[in-house]
N, C-alpha and C positions, 0 to 999 in steps of 0.2 A: 504493500500500500504506500509506503514511504517513497518507493521508486516512482510510482505514478504521480504522487504529489510533486516530486521534483521535476517532473516533465511538464507540469502545468505552466510554469513561466516560459518554457520553451515553446509551448503551444501558443501562448499569448504573443510572443515575439514573432513566431511564424505567421500568425494571422495578420499581424501588423505589416510585416515585410512582404508577405505573399498575397496581399489582398486582391491583386488583379486575377490570380489563379482561382481564388475562392469566389470572386464575383463571376468569373467565367463559368465555373461549375454551377453556381446558382442560376445564372441565366439559361444555361443549357437544360438543366433539370426543370426549371419553372416553365419554360416554353414547351418542353416535352410533355410534361403533365398537363399543360393547357390544351395541347392538341389532342392528347388521349382522352381527357375528360370531356372536351367539347364533342368529339366523335362518340364517346360513350353515352352522353346525354341524348344525342340525336338517335343513336341506336335504340336506346330504351324507349324513346318517344315513338319510333316507327312500329312498335309492337301493335299489330292489328290495323295499321294504316294500309289503305289501298293505293296502288300506283295508278297513274293516269294511263288510259289506253295508248298503246304504242310506246310507252316509256319503260325503261328498265325497272325491275323490282326495286322499290324504294328501300325495303328492309335489307336486301342483299347489297345494294349499293352502299348504304351507310355502314353495313357490316364490313365490307371490303375497305371502306374509308378508315374505320376504326382499326382494322388489322394492319393496314399500311402505316397509319400514324404510329401505332405501337411498335411496329418493326423498325422504322427509322429512328424513333425515339430511343429504343433500347441500344442501338449501336452508337448513336451520338452521345447519349448520357454516359454509357459505360466507358467509352473511349475518352471522353472529356474528364471524368473523375480519375481514371487511371493515369491520364496525362498529368493532371494536377498533382497526383501523388509522386509521379516520376520526376516532376520538376524539383522536388525537395530532396533529391538524392544527397546533396552535399550536407544538408542538415541531418539526414538519416545516417550518413557515414560518420559524422562527428558524434552523434549520439551512440552509435555502436562502438566507436573508438573509446569513449569515456565510460563504457560499461552498461549501456542500456541493452536489455535483452530483446530478442525478436518479439516476444509477447508484448513487452511494453511499447515497442515501436508500432505494432499492429493496433494496440489499444488506442494509442495517441492518434493515429491516422483515422481509424474508424470513428472515434469520438468526434473529431473535427468534421468528418464527412457526414455523420449523423445530424449534427447541428445544422449544417448547410442544407442537407437533403430535406429535413423537416420544414425548414423555413421556405425552401423552394417549392415543395409539394403544396403547402398551403397557398402560396402565391399563385401557383399554376392552376389550382382548382378555381380560385377566384377569377383568374383571367379566362379560364375555359368557360365558365358560366356567362361571361360577357361575349365570347366569340361564337358560341353555339347559335344564338338567335340570328346572327349575321349569315352563317352558313345555311341555316334553314331558309332564310329569305332568299338567298341566292338560288337554292334548289327550286323554290317555287317560281322564281322569275324565269328560270331556264326550262320550266315544264317538266322537271324530274320529280316534283312533289305536288300533291293537290293543293288547291287554294285553301288557306287556313292552316296549313301545316306550320307548326312552330315548336321550338324547343321547350320541353317541360323539365325543369330542374328535378333531379332525383339524387338521393344520397348514395345509392349503390354504385353508379358509374363514377362518381367523384372519389368514393372510397377505394374502388379498384384502381383508378388512375394514380391516386396518391400512393397507395401501398405498392403498386407496381414500380413507379418511379423511384420510391425509396429503396426497394429491394435491388433494383438494377444499379443504382448509385453505390450502394454499400458493397455489392458484389464486385463492381469495377474497382472500388477503392481497396477492397480486401485482397483481390488478386495482385494489385500493385504493391500493397503493403507486405505481402508474403515474399515477393521478390526482393524488396528492400531489406526485410528482416533476415533473409537467408544469407546475406553478404557477411563474410567474416570481417572483423575489424581491420585486419591487416590488408584486406582487399577492398576496403570501402572506398578509398579515394580513387583507386583504379577503376572501380565500377562506375564512378561518376563520369569518367572520361568516355568510355566506349560501351555501347550496349552489347551484351552477350546473351546467348540462349534466349533469343526473342521468339522462338517457335517451340514451345513445350509440347510434350506428347499429347496432352489433352486437346490442344488446338489442332494438331494434325488429325486426331481421331474425329473431332467435330467437323472439320473441313471435309474429310472423306465421307462422313455420315451424311452431311447435307448434299454432297454431290450425288450420293446414292439415292437420297430422297428426291432429288431433281429428276434423275433417270426414272425412278419408280412413278413419280407423279405424271411425267410425260407419257409413259407407257399406259398408265391407268386412263388418262384422258383419251388416248388413241383407241384403246380397246373398249372403254366405257362399260364396266360391269353393270349388271342389272340393278344393283343397289343405287348407282348413280343415275341410271336411265329412268328410274322410277319418278324422279323429279322432272316435270315437263320442261322446265327452263333449262335443265342440263341437256335435254335433247334438242333444244332450239339452237341452231348455228349462230344466231345473233348474240347469244350470251357467252359464246366460246371465248371471246377476248377477255372477259372478266375472270373466267376460270384459269386462263393462261397466266394471269398474274401470279398464281401460286408457284409455278415452276420458275417464273422470273425471280421471285423472292428467294427461292432455293439456290438459284445460280449466284445471286448477289451474296448470299450468306457464305457459300462455299469459297468464293473468290476473296471476300473481305477477311475471312479467317486465315487464309493462306497468304495474305498480303505481305507479312513480314519476310517471307521467303522470296516473293516476286519483286519487292521494291528494290533491293540492292542491285540485281542485274539490270533493272530498268534504269536506275540512276546512272550506272556505269555506261549503259548504252547511250543515254541522252547526253552524257558529258564526255563522250569519247573524243570529240574535237577540241575540248577545253585546253589541253596542253599546247595547241597550235595557235590559240588566241592570245592577244596581248592583255596584260593585266592579270591580277591574281584573284579577282572576284569570283570567277567561275570555279577555280580550283578550290577556294575556301568553301563555297557553297556545296560543292561535290563532297568534300570531306565532312562538312557538318551533317549533311544528309545521311552519309554512310555511317558516321560515328553514332548518331542519335536516331537509330532506326525507329524506335518507339515513338519519338516525337514526330518523325516524318510520317509514320503510319497514322498517328492520331490526327495530324493536321490534314492528311490526304483523305481520311475516311468520309467526312461530309461532302467533299468535292467528288469523290468516287460515287457516293450514293446519288447525288444529283445527276451526274453524267450517265451512270449505269442504268438507273431507273428511267430517266428520260429517253435514252436510246432504246432500251428494251421495250418500254410501253408504247412509245410513239411508233417505233418500227413495227411492233406487233399490231397496233391499231390500224396502221396504213395497210399492212399486208392482209389483214382480215377484211378490211373494207374493199380492197381491190379484188380479193377472191370472191366475196359476196356479189360484187358487181359483175364479175365475169361469169359466175354461176347463173345469175339472173338473166343475163343477156343470152347465154347459151340455152337456158331452159324455156324461155318464153317463145312460143311458136306463133301465137296470134298476132295479126297485123295491127289490131286496134283493141284497146281496153275501154269499155263504156261504163261510166259510173254516173249515179244520180247527182244532180246539183241542188236539188231541193226535194224534201220529202224522204220517206224511209226507203224507197226503192225506185227502180226504173219503170217509167210509164209503159203500159202495154202497147200503145200506138208506136212508141219508139222501137220496141222490140220487133213489131210487125214490119216496120219500115226497113230495119236492118236485115231481117230474114228475106226480104224481097230483093236485095241487092244481087247482082250477078255473081254466081259461084260462091254464094255466102255459106260459110260454115260457122254457125252461131252456137255458142255454149253459154248457158246462163247459170248462175249460182246464187245461192242465198245462204245465210249463216243459220246454223241450227245448234242450239245449246244442248249438250249432253250432260246430264247430272250423274250418269253412271253408264258403264259399259263393261259387262262381265260375261264370262262363260259359265252358266249355271251348272252344267254337267261336268265341268273340269275339276279334277281333284286338286286341292290346294298344293302349290309347289313351294317348298321352303325357300325363303329369300325373295319370293315374287309376290307383289300385291295381287289381290283378287279383284279389285275394282279401281276405278279412277279415284285418285286421292283428292282431287278437286275437280269441279265442273270444267269441261273443256268445250270450246267452240269447234264445230265441224262444218263441212261444206256439203250442201245438197245441190247436186248438179243436174241440169237437163241438157242432154247432148253428150258428145264424146269429149271428155276432158283432155284426151290426147291430141286433139286438134288445137288446143290452147297451150299446152305445156308438154315438154319432152319428159315423160315419166317412164321409168324402168321398173318392172315388177320383179322383185327377188323371188317371189313364189306366187303361183296362181296367174291369173290373167285379168287385165282390165276390160277385156271383151265381155266378161261375165258380169260387169257392174250394171245390172238392171234388175228391176223388181226389188224385193226386200233383201238387199245385199249390202256389203260394206267393204271398203278398202282402207287399210291403215298403214302407217309407216312401219318399216322393218324394225326400227328401234322399239316402237310401242308393242309390236307383236312379241319381241324378245323379252320385254319387261314382264308382260302378263302371261307368257307361255302359250300364246295363241298360235294356231296353225290353220292353214287354208282348209276350209270345210267345216270349221267349228261354227256353232250357232251361238251368237252373242245376244245377251239381253240388254237392249238399249233403253235407258230411262231418260225421257226428254224433260225439258224444263217445266212443262205443264203437267207432269206426272204420268204422261202416256208411256206405256211400255210396248216396245216393238222388237220382235225377234229378227235378227239380221244374220245372214250367212256370210262368213268371211271368205271373199273370193280372190283377194290380192293383197300382197305386202309390197309397198312401194319402197324401192331400194334406198333412195336418198331423199331425206326430208328437205323440201324447199322452204326458205323463210317466208315466201309469199303465200304459202298454202298451209292450212291446218293439217293435223295428222289423221283426221277422220274424214272420209269422203263417202257419201251415200247418194244413190239416185234420188231425184226429187220425189218420185212416186213412192219411195220407201217410208216417208214420214207423212203423217196425216195432214199436217199444215206446213208446207215448205216455207211459208213466210214470203215477204217481198223479195224480189230479185235485187240483190245489192251490187252485182257486177256481171258484166257480159263480156265474153271474149269473141272477137270476130276475125275470121280469115276470109278475105275476099280479094278479087282482082280490081275492085273499084278504087278510085282515088279518094283523097281526103275530102274533096269537095262533094263527091257523091255520098260519102258516109255522113257528112254533116247535113246534107239535104235530106237524107233518109230519116234523120232524127226529127225533122219537121218542127224545129223550134221548141221541142219538149224540154222538160227539166232534166236534161242529160248532156253529158259531154263525152266526146270520143277522143282518146289520146293515142297517138301512134305507139306501138309496142316498145321500141327503144326509148322513147321519151318517158313513158310510164315507168319503165324499169329505172331510168335515170333519176326520176323524181323520188321513187321509193328508196333507192340507194342513198340519195341525198339526205332523206329523213333518217334512215338507219345510221348513216355516217355521223349526222349531227348528234343523235342520241348516244352513239359510241364515244364521241369526243367529250360530250357533257359528262358521261359516266367516268371516263378516264381522268378528266380534270377534277371531278369531285373526289375521286379516290386518291389521286396523286397530289392535287393542289396543296392541301394543308401540310402534307409530309414534305414536299419539295420546298415550300416556303420556309418551313422549320429548318430544313437542311441548309438552305441558303443563309439563313441567320446564323446557323451553327458555324458556317465557314468563317464569317466575320469574327465570331466569338473565339474559335480555336486559333485563328491567326493572331488575334490580339493577345491571347494567352501565350502563344509561342514567342511573340516579340517581347512580351514582358519578362519571359524567362531568360532572355539572352542579353540582358543589360550588362552583365559582367563581360560577356564576349565583346560587346560594343566597346566597353572601356579598354579591354585588352588591345583591340585593333587601334583605337585612338592613341593609346600610350605607346604603341610600337611604331607610330608614324603615319597611320592611316588617316585620311581626311574624312570629313563627314560624308562627302559625296561618294567616296570609295566604300564606306560602310553601308550606305544606302544601296549601292550597286550589289553588294554581297546579299543584302536582304532581298532585293528584287530578283537576283539570280536564283536564290534558294526558293523563293515563292513560285517562280516559273517552273522550277524543277519539280516541286510538289504537285502543281496542277498538271504538268505534263505526265507525271507518273500516274496520277489519279485518272487522267484521260485515257492512258493506255490500258489500265485495268478496266475502265468503263467500256472500252472497245472490246476487250476480251469477253466481258459479260454479254454485250450486245451481240457479238458473233454467236455465242453459245445459245442465247435465247432466240435469236432470229432463225437459227437452224432448227431449233425445236418447234418454233411457230410454223415453219414451212411443213414440217412433218405432220403437225396437227391439222393444218389446213388441208393437206392432200388426203388425209384419212377421215376427216370429220366434216369437211365443207364441200370440197370439189368432187366431181364425178371421177371415177378411176381413169378415164381417158384424158383428164386435164391435169396440169401440173402448176405449181406455184413458183413464181420467180423468187430467187434469193437476192434481196436487195437490202443494203444497210441505209439507215436514215442519216446520211452524212451531214445534211443541213442541221438536223436536230443536235447531233453530236458536236458539231462545230459551234453552234449557237450556245449550247449548254456550257461548253468549255470556255467560250469567250466571256460569258456572264460570270462564271466562277473565277476566271483569271482577273477580271476587273475588281470583283469584290475582294479577292485575296490580296491583290496588290495594294488596294486602298487601305484595307484593314491591317496590313503589315507595315507599309511605308509610313503612314501617318503617325502611328505610335512610335516607330523608330525615329522619325524626324523630331518628334517632341522630346524623346529621351536623349537625343544627341545634343540638345540644348544644355543639358546638365554637364558639369565639368567631369572629365574622365575619372579623376581621383574620387569624386563623390560617388560615381556609378560603381567603381570597383569596391568601394567600402560599404556600399549599400545605403549611403545617405542620399536620399532623393527628395 
């Protein structure tokens, strides 16, 4: 106990001298808890909320937002607290040299971290409560949430965010304090100079584990087991980009954990021409980065997160959008798509006029609500649902749907789709264990029960069509015709004239597909921005925070350079060169992640979106990668050079002695 009391004055001096590091840790954790608590409050609010038609699932969208915010916060907070502890190696070395035990050092570090973490968690929860309403209002403005959606404060999300942030901060500080406590007193000062053993066995194991989870997640999404296909949104190709975020995160985790091994060769690669350049700034920056690997990794982590996540998510979103557009263009055969402009359905006179056109092939369709669809005579199959988990919309068609769409039957034939029959997607048939020839009991929204014979399983679900298709005569009341597909040799003017001024419009097939793809693409970008926006904004702020912490840790280095004859401009050149080196290293790691995730995205698209005859192009989002790198570089340069310039106004002797 006396030993701990003797360390209290040391802690007080450390807090006074190292206040920029503690402020940096406080800011990182407070903002991390704020992002997590805001997302958690919104997630709790979305329980039972309905999404707008055509919009992504609000609950899942906010769930992904909360998960992404937590993911980024964990890495930034843990690395920031570990960095703050690593900055104190000289003090730790001196404590060990004068007799402090490893246990006392750990207790001192954890006590300081606990005080900072508790204060930051409380501040973060308060800030999160203020941010959540703004995010909710943005979701409403973008059409991703229904009117009237608002954040409702709740204790549980705040408690989870605060306790999670507190735990991550203490784990980061504990890992760093163990490294410092294990240093023998005679090696303490040498440990201050150069980082050694930056890649422990646990980190290797975790990196390999997450890489394995990445491969397993990708394989799972490609094969789609019945347990996942049971969710209708998992079967919908338009939601695939959201699920792809999971293996994006796994790839980022794997690379960031192995970063201490990848950073040194990248630093050597980028600084290979340095000996040929005039001046010593590049050489000093190179040696600083190689000697302090932990500091380099800590400052590069938020930069890597911004570039890696932006490249992976934007690249994936663009690739999925292009694939959906190509699939739609290839699938639609109809020359025109006719939709009502007023009222619930197409007028009968408009349909008669279209049918009278030369060589007209007209297929009409209406929406039918199925409250249930099950095979009553089928034995329950373990792991397979027996009925629709939620009501689903189907399509009641009059005419041959194959004249409107290119559809391929995995089993059965669409020629038999007449009378009381039904065709479903192949994924739906696999989920429920249905086979061609089974009789299904359909329960309609009005309570009517209709027996339907399964005659076909459609191979690839199109995002423009529901999974259940029945002939119009199979349902007692087919409802109003909501869409018609027309194939004809007539020109646009003749088609418009055939409508006779009725409340209907005819759109050329390619234009209709383009408009649908534009709506889908807009929803996709809104979803990605909602999921990534708060996390990336936090990571950008973390770049500024860690760079300022890093600069504050190097005041003695600045003093040494000044006392050995270096000018202020030369010192600033060293700082700028090291900042560029950190950002370049992070950008290279971000490129590695983007390459990995983009390859996985192409595999997923070819197996879950496109027909087997089509292939997806492998393209990297170079513009996004360059833009993200430029933004990070500007922020990093400003947040490192401005504090360095201010510090250089202090006399070198005062910097060296710690009198600031």
